[in-house]
N, C-alpha and C positions, 0 to 999 in steps of 0.2 A: 283891329285884329279880330278875326273870326273866332267865335267860341268853338271849342272842340266838339265834334259831332260824336254822338253815341254810336257805338258799333251795334248793328242789329244782331241780336242773338238768334241762332237758328231755331226753328220750331222744334220743340222737344219731341213732338209726335214723329218727326222724321229724322231724328238723330240715330245713328247706327248703334244698335244694342242698348239704347237708353230706356230705362224703366219709364212707364207712363202711368198716369193715375188709373186706378181700378175702374172708374166710371167710363173712361175712354176705351179701356180694354173690353168691357162688357158691351159698350156701344158698337165696337167693331164686330163682335160676335153676333149681336142682334141684327146689324146691317147685312151680314153675310147670309144668315138664315132667311131674313125677310126678303132679300133680293131673289133667292131661289124660289121662295113661295110666290112672289109676285110674277116671276117669269112663268112658272108652272101654271098659275091661275089664269094668266093672260092667254097662254097657248091653249088651255083646255076650255075655258069659258067662252072664248071668241071662236071656238071651233077651228082654230088654225091647224090643230092636229085632231083627227077624228077621236071622239071619246072612247071608242073601242080600244084604241092604242094608248091614249093618255087620258085617264079618268080625271075628274075634277078633284081638288083637295077634299071637298065635302064628302064625295062618294068614298074616297079612301079612308077618311076618318070614321065614317059609318061602318065600313067593312072592318076596320081595325077593332072597334069596340065589339062588333059582333063576333069577331074571331077570338078575342081574349075572354069573352064570356063563355067560350066553348072549352070543355074539359079536354076534348080531343086535340085542340090546338096547343094547349099547355103540355100535352104529352109529346107533341112534335118539338116544342121548345126544349123540353127536358132531355130528350134523346140527343138533340143536336148539341146541347151544352155538354153532355156526357162525352160525346165523340170528340168535340174540340179539346176538352180538358185532358182526356186520356192521351190523345195524339200529342198535345203540347207537353204534358208531363213526361211522357216516354222520351220525347226529343230532348228535354232538359236533363233527364237522368243519365242519358248516354252522351249527349252532345256537350254539356258543360265540362265534365271531366276531360273529355278528349280535347276540347278547345284550350283548356288550361294547360294540359300537357304539351300541345302543339305550340303554345305561346311561351312555354318555359324551356323546353329542351329542343335543340336543333334536330336531333335524330327523330323525335316525335313529329316535328314539323315536316320533315322530309317524307315521313311515312303517311301522314294524315292530310296535309293541306293540298298537295298537287292532285291527289285522287278526289278530294272533296271539291276542289275548284272545277274539275272535269265533270263530276256528276251533277253539280248544282245547276248547270245549264240545261239539263234534261228535264222537260216538264213532267210534273207529278202525274198528270193525266196519262202520259205515255206508259206508265208502269201499271195501269189498271188491269190490263189482260194478265200480266205476270202475277199481280197481287191476287187476282181471282183464282189462279192456278195454285198459288202457294197457300193462301189463307181462306179460300172459299168465298162465299158471298155474305157471310155474317158480319157481326160487329167488328171483328178483327180486321177485315178488309178495309172498312171505312176508316178505322183508327190508323191503319197503316198508311193510307193515302195522306192523311194530315201529318203523320209522322215524317214521311218522306219530304213533304212540302216544307217542313220546318227544320228538319235535322241538319241538313247540309249548310243552310244559311247560318244556323245557330253556331255550328262548329267554327266557321270562318270568323264570325263576329266576335265570339268569345276569345279566339286566338288573337285577333287584332287588339281587343281590349287588354289582354294580358301583355302583349308586346309593348303597349303604350305606357305601362307602369314605369315610373321614373327609376332609372338604373341606380341613382344615388341612394334610394331606399335599400336596394339589394346590397350595395357596397357598405352602407352603414351597418346593416345587420351582420354581414361577414366580419366587419371590424369589431363588432361587439361579441363575436364568438358564436354566432348562430350556426347550426348545422343545416345541411341542405333541406331536410324534411321540415325543420323549423322555419326556414325562409319561405317555403311553399305555403305552409298552413298559418304562419303568424305574420307574414309580410305580404306575399303575393295575393292570397285569397282575400284578406281584409281590404287591401287596396283596390281589389277588383270589384268588390260587392256593389258599390254605388252605380258603376257603369254597367254591371251585370243586370241590375234591376231595369235599367233603361233598355238594354238589349232584349231581355225577356218580354218587356212591354211591347216592343216592335214585333217580336216573333209571335206573340199572342194575336196581334192583328193579322199576320199572315195565316195563322191557324184558322181564323174565321173566313178568310178569303178562299181557303181550300175546302171549306165545308161543302159548298155546292158540288165541287168535283168529287169529293168523297161520297156524297149521297147519290151519285150517278151509278154507283155499284149496286145494282139490284135492290135499291132501297124501297121500302113501303112505309117509311116514317121519316120525320125530321123536317126542318124548315126548307132545306134544299129540295126534298121530295115534294113538299107543298107547292113551292114555286114552279117546279117543272110540271107538276100536274095541272096547275092553274094555266100554264102556258099552252098546254094541249087544248084546253077549252076556251082560250082567249079570255080568261078571267083576270084581266089586268089589275083590277082592284086588289085581288088577293096576292098578285105578284108584288105590287107596291107594299102591301102589308108585310109580306115576308121579308122584303128588303129592309123596310123600316125597323122591324123587330130585330133583325140581325145587327143593324146599325146601333140600335139602342142598347142591345146586349154588349156589343163591342165597346161602346162608349162607357158603359157602366164599369166594365172590367178595366178599361184603360184608366179611368178615374181612380179605381181602387189601387192600381199600381202606382199612380202618381202620388196618392195620399200616403201609401206605405213608404214610398221613397222619401217623401218629405219628412215623415216621422222617424224613419230609421237612419237616414243620412242627411240631416239638415245642413251639414257643412259642405256637402258635395255641390258642384256646379250643376245648376238645373234642379236641385233638390227642392226649391221653393216654387216650382211651376206647377 
């Protein structure tokens, strides 16, 4: 009689939604970044792509440290951060209440969502001529571009998050005698908060992507302006520096959102990522 054979256990690394050791996770991150670096280095150092168009990593690193040693460059960073946060905050202040209303009441849904669905497909850059007429060419215009880029997406996402709240929670609150206003502020809003944090995190990413578009509006400062100015003079090192700085700023803010979500909502799905 043959001895029973042991069943092969599937590799834990490739099991669907299975947690993996932290070391393997960090190895995956390192592999991804190292792969990009090696491809970039190969293309630039072997002159597969002309250095005018693809500078070497060493050249970009030198340009990066020269830039951050400049007070003027920090001024560009500061004004870009201000524009992004103001556009993002304005979108949140208006968009989140509207999204909650649209996800809570059908009459609000009919008044808000169809129009929002229609406008969200219009590119924010298409509004620039109108924004310049309405708000001039000052800071308000740049903030307005970022606001438009974020607002309509935010309303739809918040409404969808609100609609996904378990109806059993609402039924239980009515059974316990809660009034409509209590259901909104003591059931719907608290249940929405963990998902809302993730939604705001995504919208902040979009705010940074609209920064370059916003700084096309008669700008003479900001990271987007720096990148566009470098393009005119084929200063590709500075273009790479601007892109990398925006990426680092975005990553830092994203990590802050992730940490805040973990601390505030440790029970929520994804709160420990």
